[in-house]
N, C-alpha and C positions, 0 to 999 in steps of 0.2 A: 948789520946784515939785513938784506931786503927780502929774505926767504919768508914765505907765508905758508903756514901749515895747510895741508890739503883740506882738512875739515873746515877751515875758514875760507880757503880759496874757492871751494866749490859749494859754498852755502847757497841754497836756492834763492833766486831773485824774483821768482813769480810762483804763484800757487801751482802752476803746471809742473814745476820742477820738484815739488815735494813728493817724495816716493812713499807709497803705502798708507797715506792718510787721506784718501779721497772722501771718506765719510765726514771729515772735518773741513777740508778745504772747499769741497763742493757746497756745503751748507753756508759757509762764511762768504763765499763768492756770490751766491744767490742773494744772501741778505744784504750784501754790499750793493749789488746791482739794483735791488728794489728799495734801497734806503731804509732798511728795517734792522739796523744794527742795534744790539743791546748796549747799554752803557758799561756792562761788566761781564767779562768772560773768565772762566776758569779752565785752564788747559792742564790736564793731569795725565800721567802715564810714566812708563819706565824711563830711565836715563837715555839720552842720546837719540830720541825718536822724533824730535822736531818741534817740541812745545814752544821754546823761546823763538825759534825760527819763524813759526807760523804767527806768533804774536808780533814780531817785527814786520812781517809781510802785511799783516792786517793794518798795522800803523802806517805803513807806506801807502796802502790802498786808500786809507782815509784821507791822507794829505797829498796824494799824488796829483801833480798838475795835469796829467793826461791819462786819467783813469780809464781803463779799457774794460768795460763790462765787469767791474768788480775786481779786476786784476791790476796790480801796480805795473807801471811800464818798466821800472828798474833802471832807467837811464836818465831820467830828469834830475834836476838839481836837488829836489826834495828827496827822491828815492836814494840818490847817491849820498846825501848828507846823513840820512837815517842809517844807511848801511855802515857809514864810518862812525856813527855815534856822536855826530857834531850838530844834530838838529835840535834846536832849543825846545821845541814843543813835544818832543818824544823823549821822556825821561825813563831810563832803565835803572831799577834799583835792585840790589842784591839783599834779600831779606835776611840772609845768613849773617851779614855784617851790619845790618841796620834793623835791629830787632826791637828797639825801645819805643816808648810812647812819644818821645821827643822827635824821633825820625818821622813818624806818621803825622804828627802835628805839623811839622814843617811841610810835608807833602800836601796836607790838607790846606794849608795857607797858600801854597803855590797854585793849587787847583782853582782858587777863587779868581785868579788873574786871567784875562783874555789871552788867547793864543798870540804869540808875537810874530810868527812867520807864516804858519800854515792856517788851515781852516779849523783844526781841532787840536786839543792837547791830549796826549796819550801817556799814561803811566803804566809801565811794565814792571811788575814785581815778581822776580824769580825766587823760587823756593819759598813761597809765601807761608808755608806751614811753619817756618822758623820764627815767625813773629811771636812776640810775647802776648799773653792774655790782655794786658793793658793796651798794647798796640792794636790788637784786633778790635777792642772796644772803641778806641779812638777812630777807627776806620769805618765803623758801622754807619754813622749818620750821613757822612758824605757819600758813602757807597750806595745808600738807599735813595738819596736825593742829590745827585751830583749837579754842578752847574752845567749850563748848556755847552755842548760840544766838548765834553770831558769824558774820556774813556779809561777804564781800568782793565788791564789784562794781567791775570795771575797765572803763574806756572808752578807746578809742584809735582813731586814724585810720591808724596804721601798725603793724599786728600783726606784720609781718615783723621788727620791731626788738625784739620781746619774746623773751627766751630760751625755748628749748623746755622747760626745767625748770619754768617758770611756766605755759606753755601747757598742759602735760600735767596740771596740777593744777586746771584750770578747764574749765567747760562754755562753749563758744564759740558766740556768735550773730553772724552777719554781717548787718548792716543794708544796705539798698540805697537808692539815690536814687529819688525819686518819679517816676512818669510825668507827662506833661503834663496828662492828665485829672485825676489825683489831686491834683496841686499846684494846678491851676487851680480845681478845686472847693473846695479848702480856702481859697484866697485870695478866692474869690467869696463864700463864707459869711462870712468875717471882714469883708470890705468892706461887706456888708449890715448886719452887726452894728454897724459904725462909722457907718452912715448914709451911705455913699458909693456912688455908681453906678459900677461898673467896666465900661467898654465892652469888647466882644469883642476889638477890636484892641489896646486897652491891656493887657488880660489876657494876650493871646498874647505880647506883647513882654515883659511882666514875667516870665512863666513861662520864656521863652527866656533871659532874663538870669539867672534863679535857677539854671538848669542842674540842676534836680531837688532842690535843697536847700530844705527848708521854712524854715529860719531865714533864709537869704539872701532868699528870696522875700518873707517877712514884713517884713524890714528894708527891702527896696526899696519895698514897698507903704506902709510907714510913712513913708518919705521923700517919696513922691509925694503922699500924703494931706496931709502937713504943708505942702507947697508949692503946693497947688492948691485950687480950689473947684469944686464941681459934678461933672460926669462926667469920669472919667479915660479919656482916649483915647490912641491911639498918639502923637499929636502932643504930648500932655501928658507922656508918658514920655520921648519924645525930647528935649523941652526940659529936663526935670528932670535928665537924666543926660548931656546933650550928645552924644546918639547920632547915628549916621548913618541917614538915612531909607532904608528898604529900596527905595524907588522909584529911588534913585540907581543901584542895581545893574542895574535894568532898562534905564536910560538908558545905562549902560556897555556892556551887551550889544549895544544897538543901534549904538553907536559901533564896536564890534569887528566886527559883521556888515557895517557899511558901510565898514570900513577907514578910519574918520574919526578920525585921531589928534588933530586939533585939538579935536574935540568932547569927546574923553576928557580932554584937558588942561584944558579949561574946567571940567570937573567938579572937578578938583583946586583950581583957582582959587576955585571956589564954596565948597569945603570950607574952604580957608584963610581966606577973607574972613569966614566966619561963625564961625571959631575952633573948628571941629570937629576931632576926633582923626583924623589921617592914619593913625595906627597901627591904629585901629579899622576904618577903611575898608579898609586892606590885609588885615586879618583877614577882613572881610566878603567880599572878593573871592574868597577860597578857598571860603567857604560858598556863594557865588553859583554858582561853577563846579560845585560838588558838587550843588547843586539842579538845575542844567541836566542833569547826568549822570543823575540819578535819573529825571527826566522823559523823557530821551531813551531810557533803557533800557526803561521801562514807565510809562505815564501813571498806572497804578494806584498807583505809589509816591508819588503826590502827598501822601498822608497822612503821609509822612515829612518833608515840607517844611513848615517852621514859618513860613508866610506866609499873608496873606489870600487867599481864593479867587480874587479878581480878578487878583492878582499871579501866582499859580500858573498861571492861564490864560495870562497874558502870557509867562511863562517857557516854558510848553509850546510856544507858537508860535515862540519864539526858538530852542528846542532843536533844531528841525528843521534849522536852518542849520549845526549842528555834527555831527561824527561822534563815536562813542564814543572812538576813538583820540585825536582832537583834545582832547576834554574831559579825558581822563586826563592828557595832556601839559600842558594848561593848569593843572590842579590841582597837578601837580608843580611847575611853574614858579611859580605863585602862592604856594605854600607856601615855596619858597626865597626869593622876593622879600619875603614877610612877615618872615621871620627877618632878612633883611638890613635892611629898613626899621626893624624893631623895635630893632636895635642901632646904627643909623646916627645920626651927629650932624647929618646933612642929610636927614631923612626925606622932605621934599617932592621933592627932586631924584630920589631913588631911586624914589619912587612914580611920578613923571612918566615916568621911564625904563621902568618896568615896564608902564605903560599903553600907551606907544608900542609896546613889544614885543608886547603882546596884539593891538593893532590891525594890526601887521605880521606876525602869526602866519601861518605857512605850513602847510598841511595835511599830515598823514601818510597815506601809502598804501603798501600792499605792492607792490613792483615786479612780482611775479608777477600780481597783480590788474590792474595797469596794462597789462601785456603782453597779457593775455587780453581786456581791454576794447578795446584797439587792434585786436587780431585780429578781434574780433567786428564792429567798425566797418568794417574792410576787407573782411571776408567771405571771406578766403582765408588760407592758411598763409603764414608768412614764408619767403622764399627762402633757400636755403642760403648763398649768397654775398651780399656787399653790392652795391648797385647800385640804379638807378632802377626805377620801375614797381611795386615792392612796397608793402606797407603802411607801410614806414618811409621812403618816398620823401621825405616831409616830416615827420620825427619831432618829437615834443615832448620834448626831452631834459631830464633832471633835472640838478641841479648836480653837478659832479664831487665825489668823496669822500662822496656820500650814503651813509647807513648801509645795508649789505647783509650779510646773513648767512643763507644758505640760504633756507628758506621764510620767515624772519623779516625779510627785507630790506625797508627802507623808503626812500622818497624824499620830499623836500620839494617840494611843488608849490603853485602859486598860481593863482588865477583872477580874471578881471576882473569877473565877475558875483557871485561869492561867495567869502568868505575860506576856506571849508572845502571848496572844489571839488576834484575829483580831476584836473583838467586841469593839465598841467605847464607851467611857465614857463621859457623858454630862459634859461640862465645862461652868460655868456661865459667861457671858460676863460682862464687866464693865458697870455699869449703866450710868456713866457720859460720857463715850466716845461713839460717834455714831459708829455703826457697819458698816464697809465698804460694798459696794455692791459686790456681788459674781462675777459678770461678767460685765465688762464695755463695752458696745456696742458703736461703733463710731456713732456720730450723723450724720444724713444724710446731704449731702452737698446741698447748695442752688440750684444748677443746675447740669447738667451732667459734671463730671470732665473733664477738657480739656485733661488730659492725656489719657482718654479713646478713644479719636478720633484718636490716634496713636496706634493701636494694636501692641504689641511687644516692646513698649518703656520700660516697666518695665524689661522685659527679657534682653534688651540691657544693661540697667544699671547693672543688676545682672551679666552679662557676663563680663562687664568692671571691676566690683569689684574684679574679680579674677586676672586680669592682670594689671589694672591701677586703684587701689582703690581711689587715690586722684582725678583723672580725673572724675571717676564715681560720687564721692561725690559732685563735682562741677556741673556736669550735672544735678544732682537732684534738683538744685536750679532753673533750667530753665523750660520753657513751650514749649513743642515740637509741631511741625507742619510738616506733611509729604506730599510731592507731588511726588507720584511715577512716574507720567507721565514725569515730568522734572528731576526725580532722585535727588530731593533736600530735605534735612531735615533741617528745620529752628528751632533753639532753641532760645527763647527770654528770656532775663534776665532783672531784675529790674536795675534801674540806679546805685544803690549802690553796684552792684556785678561785678564791672570792674575787680577786681583782679582775680575773679574766671573765668571770660571770658578769660583773658590773660593766665591763667594756662591751660585751655582747648585748646586754640589756639596753645600752645606749643606742644600739643600731638594730633593735629587735624587729622594727618594721621592714627593714631591708632584708633581714634573714627570712621573715615570714613570706615576703613577696617572692624571693628566690625559691623557697621551699614549695610554695604553691605552684610555681611554674614547673618545678622539677617533678612533683608528684601528681600534677594534673587535677588538683582540687584545692579548695581553700584549707590552709593549714595554719594552725596557731602553734607557736613555739613556746614551750615551758622549760625553764631552767631550774634545776634542783641541785642541792649540795648533798653529798653523802657518798660513801663507797658503794659502787655498783658492780665492782669486779671487772677485771680485764680491760680497764680503761687505757692503760699504757699500751697493751697489745694492739688495741684498735687504733690508737693514735699512730703507732709505728706502721701499721698496714696502710693507713691513709697517706702518711708521709711518703712511703715508697712509691705510691701511685701519683701523688701530686708533685712532689719535689724529690725525685730519686737522685742518689749520689752517682758519681761516675762509675763506681764499681757495680752498682745496681743496674745502671744502663748497660754495662758490659754483660752482666748476667742475663738480662732480658734479650740482648742481641744474640747471645750464644744460644738461648733457648729457641729462638726462631731459626737459627742457622746451625745445624749439627756439624757441618764441616768447620765452621769458625770455632765452635765450642771445642771440638777435638783438637784443633790447632793450638788454641790458647792453653788448653790443658797440657799439651805436649811441650809447649815453649815456656810454661810457667810464667806467662805474661800477666801483668797487672797495670792499672792506670797510674800515671804519674800524678803527684800533687800539682795543683795549678801553678804554684810558684816555681816548680822545678821544670816546667815544660819548655821555657825559653832556652834552657841550657841544652835541650835536645833538638833544637832546630837545625 
C-alpha cells in the first residue's frame, strides 16, 4: 500500500512551516545565516511538538545545495535524500534501542571520517536520555572536541535524566506545546488539503484530545478521516473514539442541583449500555467542575473553557447554584474518585457511589458568616446567656464535630431548595454519647500567675521561638523573676529539668541579647534549680499564647465575637482532629 500517514505526509520541509516554535527556528535560522552554528544542540520538550523535525531541518540547512538565508530549499537532491533517510552523512539513531557503550563507540569512530556526500556530517540521537551511563561517558570527549564539520543534535522528552556533563556541552532549546488556535489552524489547513470539511465542533474536540501535540492531533485527524465521509463533526469524533458527549456533564449538573441521585445513576446506565468508557466519564467530571469554577469566578474566563458557546452558556447558568468553596471541594472529591475508579476492578459501582455523593453534597460555609447572617435576620445582638426570646430561640444547628478552626471554621449545611444553600439542616446527636462543650474556658488559677509579675516574658519566649525554638521551649519550663535595678533575669527550674538548664546555658548569650532587646536595658540571665512554685501553671499560660491548640484558638475567636460564641454554644461545635479533617471535605 502506498498510503502515507498524515503526520509524515505533512512534515514541515522548511523552518517557516514549523508551527508554534518560532523562538527555536528563528534563532537557528539566524545562526545558520551568520555561520555561527554550535557543534551540539539539545532539543527538549513534550512529545509530538517538533523536536526531531527541527533537527532534520537543521541537518538539511547545513548540507543544502541552495541554502536560502538559513532555510533549506526542501527540493534539492540533498534535502530530498535527508527527508527519505537515505543521505549517508546524516545518521539518525534511536537511543532507546541503541543504549550501550559499543553503539556510541561505533558512532564516535564514524565521526572521525570526512563527509562522503555533503559538506558536514550530522548525528541525530532521538530520546537521548535513554543512553546508559557508560554510553554518556563514551560520548563526552568527542562531544567536547568534535572533528571539523561534525554536528550532534539530541532530542529528548526528559532532559532531567541527562548528565550535567552532557548538558554543559550543548546549546539547549526547549520546545512547547501548541495553543488551541495554533494547533486548530494547522489541522484545519491539512483537512482542506485532504479535501475534508472539518466542522468547528469536531475541530474543538480533536484539539482538546491532542493536548497541544501536533503529532497526536494529526494522528487523530488521520483516524477520523479514514473512518468517515463528508463533514467531520463532534458526533463523528465521539463515535470514532468512543468518547463521552459533553452534554452529559450538563445533565449531571442538573441532577446535582436538583439533588436527584436517580437521574445521575441513569446516566451511568446509559453509558454502560452504549459501551462508553466509565473511566473517561469520571475524568470528565473533574473537568466539568473545573469549568463551573472558572465561570463562577469570572464569566470572562469562558475563553479557558474548551466547549461550544451554547454549552458554556448553560454551564454559566448552572454555576450560579454553586459557591466557590463548594466547587473547590467537589473538584477535590472528583479527583479522588477518579483515581479510585481508574484503579478499581468494579468501576461502575465506584462511579455510581461517587455520583450519589455529589447529589447528596452538603454546602460549606464559615460558621462566623452563618452567625452574622442569623444576627442580621434577627436584628439584634445575641444575649449573653442561653434562653428563649433571642435570635437562637429556634436555631438551625450544624452537625456535631463539624470542622472548626478559628476564622477558618466550616459547617456542613443543606437546603430544601438548593444543594448549595447556606441554610443549616438539623442533625440529631447520638443519645448515648455526651455532647462536648462548645467552648472550653480555662479554669482560673489559684493565685496570680507568677509569669504575670514579669511583663514581656511571653513576648520574649515568642521572639526566641523564631530564632532558637529549642531554647525557647526549654525556657517555657522555668519560672521567671526580673530585677531591672540590678539588670538580672532569674529563671528557676524544677530539680528534674537539669538537661533543659544545660541546653539554655549553651545558648545563654542569645537569650541575654533577646532579653536586653525586650526589656530595653542590659540584662544578665541566671538559671537556678529548685522548686519555686507554680512553674507548671506559668508554662501552660505561655504555651497557650505562643502555641495555642485548635480548641484554644476557637475559644479566643469566640471571645472576640459574641455572635460566633453563642452560635458555637448552641450547635455544640468543636474542632476536628487534624487527621479527621480530610474526611469532612
